[in-house]
Residue, then its C-alpha position, 0 to 999 in steps of 0.5 A: x245542252x247545245x241547241x243541236x243536241x237538244x233538237x236531236x234529243x227531241x227527235x229521239x223522243x218522237x214515236x209516231x208522226x201522222x201527216x195529212x192522213x186521208x182514209x176513204x170508204x167507197x159506197x155505191x153513191x159516193x166516196x166518204x172521207x172518214x178521215x180527212x187530212x189529219x196530222x199529229x205527233x206522238x212522243x215517248x211517255x206522252x198521251x194524246x187524247x183523241x175526242x169526238x162524237x161517233x162518226x167523227x173519224x177517231x176510231x178510223x184514224x186508229x184503225x188506219x194507223x194499225x192498217x186494219x181498214x177493210x179494203x174494200x170498201x175502205x182505203x188509205x187514200x193519202x198521207x204518211x204514218x211514220x213509225x220511229x223504230x230502233x232501226x229507223x223511220x218507216x212509213x206504214x202506209x207503204x209497207x206490205x201486209x207481211x211487214x205490217x204484221x211484224x210491227x203490230x204487237x211488237x211496236x204498236x198494240x191496240x186495245x179495242x172498245x169491247x173486250x168481249x167481242x175481242x176475246x175468243x169465247x172458246x179459248x181460255x184468257x191465258x191461252x189467248x195471251x200466250x198465243x200472242x206471245x208465242x206468235x211474236x216472241x218465238x218462245x215455248x208454250x211453257x215459257x209463254x204461260x209463265x210470261x202470261x201469268x207474270x203479265x196478269x200479275x202486272x195488270x193486277x188481275x186477282x189469282x193470276x194462275x186461276x185467271x189463266x184457265x178462266x174463259x171470258x164469260x167467267x170474268x167481269x168486264x173490268x177483268x176482261x179489259x185487263x186481259x186485253x191490256x195484258x195481251x197488248x203489253x205482251x210484246x212491250x210495244x212502244x205505242x199503245x192505242x186504246x179505243x174507248x177502253x173504259x166506256x161501258x165500265x163502272x167509274x171505279x173500275x174505269x179509274x183503276x184501268x186508267x191508273x194501270x195504263x199510266x203506271x205501265x206507261x211510266x215503267x216503259x216510257x210508252x206513248x199512248x193514243x187514247x180515244x174517247x168521247x169523254x173529255x172528263x177522262x181525257x182531263x185526267x189522262x192526256x198531255x195533248x188533246x186532238x178534237x175531231x169532227x166529221x173526219x177533220x181535226x178542228x182543234x188540238x193543243x195541250x190539255x190545260x189550254x183546251x179546257x181553260x180556253x177552247x177555241x172551236x164551238x164544237x169543243x165548247x159543246x163537248x165540254x159543256x154537255x157533261x153533267x155538272x156535279x157542283x150545281x143543278x141545271x134545267x137541262x144539259x147544254x149540247x153542241x147546238x148551243x154553240x154551233x149550228x149547221x145550215x142546209x148547205x152544210x155550213x157551220x155557224x158559230x153562236x159565239x157563246x162561252x161555256x160559262x155563259x151558256x151553263x150559267x143561264x141554266x142553273x136551278x137555285x136550291x130554293x127552286x129545288x126545295x119547292x119542287x121536292x116539298x110538292x113531290x113528297x106531300x103525295x101518296x107514293x105510286x110504288x112501295x117496295x117492302x123487304x124485297x129479296x131476289x135470290x138466285x140458287x147456285x151449287x145445287x145438292x144431290x136432289x136439286x135443292x140449292x145449298x147456296x144463293x146469290x143474293x142479288x137483291x137483299x131486303x130492300x125497301x123504299x118508296x117512289x112518288x108520282x112525278x119523281x125521278x129516283x136514281x139507282x146507282x152502284x157498281x156492276x153486280x150491286x143488284x140495281x138491274x135485278x131490282x129494276x127487273x124484279x119491280x116489273x116482274x120480269x124476274x120473280x122475287x123470292x120474298x117481299x112486297x111490290x105495291x103499285x098504286x096501292x095494289x100488291x102485284x108481287x104474286x100476280x101471274x104473268x097473265x094478270x100482270x099483262x094489264x099492268x104492262x101498259x103502265x109499267x115500262x122499261x127502256x133497256x141498256x142496249x137498244x140494238x139487242x132489245x130490237x128485232x132486226x127483222x122488222x121495221x122500227x115502225x112495226x116494232x113500236x106498233x106491236x105492243x099497241x096491237x097486243x094491248x088493243x090500243x086504238x081501233x085499227x093499224x091506221x090509227x096506230x100508225x098515225x100515233x107512231x108517226x107522232x111519237x117518232x116526231x116527238x123523239x126527234x126522228x122523221x116519219x120516213x124512219x118508220x120503214x127502216x130497220x134497226x141496223x140503219x140507225x146510230x146508237x143515239x137514234x136507236x135509243x130514241x126508238x126505244x123511248x118511242x116504243x116505251x111511250x106507245x102504251x101511254x105508261x106512267x112509270x118507266x124504268x130506265x136501265x143504263x139507257x145512256x151508258x154507251x152513248x157519246x156525251x153529246x148524244x147522251x145530253x140530248x137523250x137525257x134532256x128528251x127524257x126530262x122533257x117527256x117527263x114534264x109533258x106526260x107526267x112520268x115517274x122514273x127509276x133511273x138506273x146507272x153506274x154513272x153517279x154524275x148522270x144520276x145526280x143530274x136526273x134524280x130528285x132522290x138517289x139510292x146507292x146499292x152495294x152487294x144487293x143492299x141499300x147503303x144510302x138513300x136520300x136527296x141526290x144533292x145531299x148524298x153528293x155533298x155529304x156521303x155517309x159511307x166510304x163506298x159512296x165516297x169512292x164512287x164520287x171520287x172516281x168520277x172523272x170531273x175534268x176540273x181545271x184544278x185536277x188537270x193542274x195537279x195531274x200535270x204536276x204529278x207527271x212532272x214530278x214522276x219524270x224528274x224522278x225517272 
């Protein structure tokens, strides 16, 4: 092919050019540059992975491309967003809002992070997608319904016809995300922006969603901008990687180069803080192991490689075996015998249940003092219900809960109050488990007052100040409200609140599932430090098997309310006994170099066939 034709062909592949983009937010005190001089190019059939922590500017970049920045307080202050269409190139920064509405959906579509907040709860899933089709394609209601059902088939939703009439609360998280993908794909856009679309999903559901997006991309030669904090996901999906930190791009390149030879210390930190699967570490590396920020805001690099840092933290199998020998010579602190928790459905004429949901179905196990017992499985497997039943937040149907030799199964709520000091829980969503009307200091003091810990509020306040410092927060945070904190800080507040009563047994229910991998690493390290310091025993519940394996001594795998595997975490990972456990392990995005190379070869083969 002549050079000029080759260049022209490359230009025809370009879908989007972001050039020197600056997006500002004006506050009373200052102007914050949330996106600061960002530039990248997206081609047809290409996936760009945009990674970074919360506050790095990745979501604001996507909202800027879509022209969805609220003004005031925000505005695009500089730069170009060049969209390549069939009719030529248009700068989205310069077009009117009316013109921009014609590009949204038709040329650029977006999948938002939380499908439940993006779907209207009072309309059926089908009607919401059909409405988008009628708005952009000017078709009849009947045609829109038929097209919606076809889309539901395309995104592999079960029973597409019935799904059309289902409301968002009636379907699972993975199904809601498929509805959002169907809505985004309804007008055959050339560009799809996916903002953290799989963050809160099980690894198995996440895997199917990622495979679905790649399938749709191949069929329509679409460009994808995939925003996430998880480099493991990026490894399996992206062609190019853009790493953002404090509004700027600190590194970008093809996915193999970024994973095999990261240049910026921030990228090294993001790569290192993912829990490893092949070996056990004393604690997880964090970004601070590779870079520090001084009081003047200047960055200082430690000049350490990812391998150098992680190799220094490895725990040998002999050390692990010695620890386990000591653990399991003790008397158990908790015994669960044939526990069942059933929820009635389809009640008959006189209110008697005809059917039950068997959320926890004949479960038995023991937990030993100082142990972390991991509880893993997909959504709906019963792990959260099991955790709440143990704490008597949900009443069991049958079975025994024996804590420190005492059967607490049938204790009344009043009788259970004495045990609440020793049995605590850290919930999945720290914001919804906080009272927005009281300061976090008051929230931590509240259980201390109820259980009459210390003589007066002055002593309690001093204890709260100690706890805040212990979880790496400041004393002035005592007077702030939950909305003034980041997700990671709110999770630390929940940890501090659970420590206020000096418990010995804590259930962590998906307590890091919605956090950035770097913040997640900090919180996991903190939980392990506190365990050693205060001699805690944990039940650690998560759908993320890699996190559970890092945290746990032993591990329980649950499916449909039953235990399908129970054993040492390392042994279950190395030799899973059931197909279900093998599927969970296979679905984990590992980010290994071999996997990246295989993915690149697969894409090359796919393109050659096209």
